[in-house]
Structure formats: structure tokens, C-alpha cells
C-alpha positions as CSV (number, residue, x, y, z in Angstrom):
1,X,114.9,41.4,115.8
2,X,116.6,41.8,112.5
3,X,114.9,42.5,109.3
4,X,115.2,40.5,106.1
5,X,115.1,41.8,102.6
6,X,113.6,39.2,100.3
7,X,113.9,39.4,96.5
8,X,112.3,37.1,94.0
9,X,115.0,36.0,91.5
10,X,113.3,33.1,89.7
11,X,110.0,32.7,88.0
12,X,107.1,31.0,89.8
13,X,106.0,29.4,86.5
14,X,106.4,25.6,86.8
15,X,106.4,25.7,90.6
16,X,103.8,24.1,92.8
17,X,100.6,25.9,93.9
18,X,101.9,25.8,97.4
19,X,105.1,27.7,96.4
20,X,103.1,30.3,94.5
21,X,100.9,30.9,97.5
22,X,104.0,31.3,99.7
23,X,105.4,33.9,97.4
24,X,102.1,35.7,97.4
25,X,102.0,35.7,101.2
26,X,105.6,37.1,101.3
27,X,104.4,40.0,99.1
28,X,106.3,38.9,96.0
29,X,104.8,38.4,92.5
30,X,107.3,39.0,89.8
31,X,111.0,38.6,89.3
32,X,112.9,41.5,90.9
33,X,110.1,42.4,93.4
34,X,111.4,43.0,96.9
35,X,109.8,42.8,100.4
36,X,111.2,43.5,103.9
37,X,109.9,41.4,106.8
38,X,110.9,41.1,110.4
39,X,112.7,37.7,111.1
40,X,110.6,35.1,112.8
41,X,110.3,31.3,112.9
42,X,107.3,31.3,110.6
43,X,109.1,33.5,108.1
44,X,112.1,31.1,108.2
45,X,109.8,28.2,107.3
46,X,108.2,30.1,104.4
47,X,111.7,31.0,103.1
48,X,112.8,27.4,103.4
49,X,109.9,26.4,101.1
50,X,110.8,28.8,98.3
51,X,114.6,29.0,98.8
52,X,115.3,28.3,95.2
53,X,113.1,31.2,94.0
54,X,114.3,34.0,96.3
55,X,117.4,35.8,97.6
56,X,117.5,36.8,101.2
57,X,119.7,39.6,102.7
58,X,119.8,40.9,106.2
59,X,119.2,44.6,106.6
60,X,119.4,47.0,109.5
61,X,116.1,48.3,111.1
62,X,112.6,47.4,110.2
63,X,110.3,48.5,107.3
């Protein structure tokens, strides 16, 4: 599977509790923080929830 590099680009201030929890589960907490995860259907659903707050790039390899 491919790996995705997820970077938080917008603040979580003003977002819902659910969005903040999703960011925390992705390993993000502040603007500019980055996490790499293997692509999966559950990850795609989480990214869909917070699409306006993050930038997603495909990278080669895993962690």
C-alpha cells in the first residue's frame, strides 16, 4: 500500500470537538505538524472529515 504524508495547515480553533479528536487521532496538534500513515479506508474517512484543515501528499514507502 502507499503511504500518505498528512500536514495540518489550518488551526483547529473553532472546529468541532469531533474534528479536534480526529486530528489528535491522526497525530496532529499544531499547524505545520506532519504525520505519515499507511493508506486505508478508515484513514480516508478520517481525512474526509478534516479535509479543510489538512494537506495530503502521497509518499513512497512507509514510515
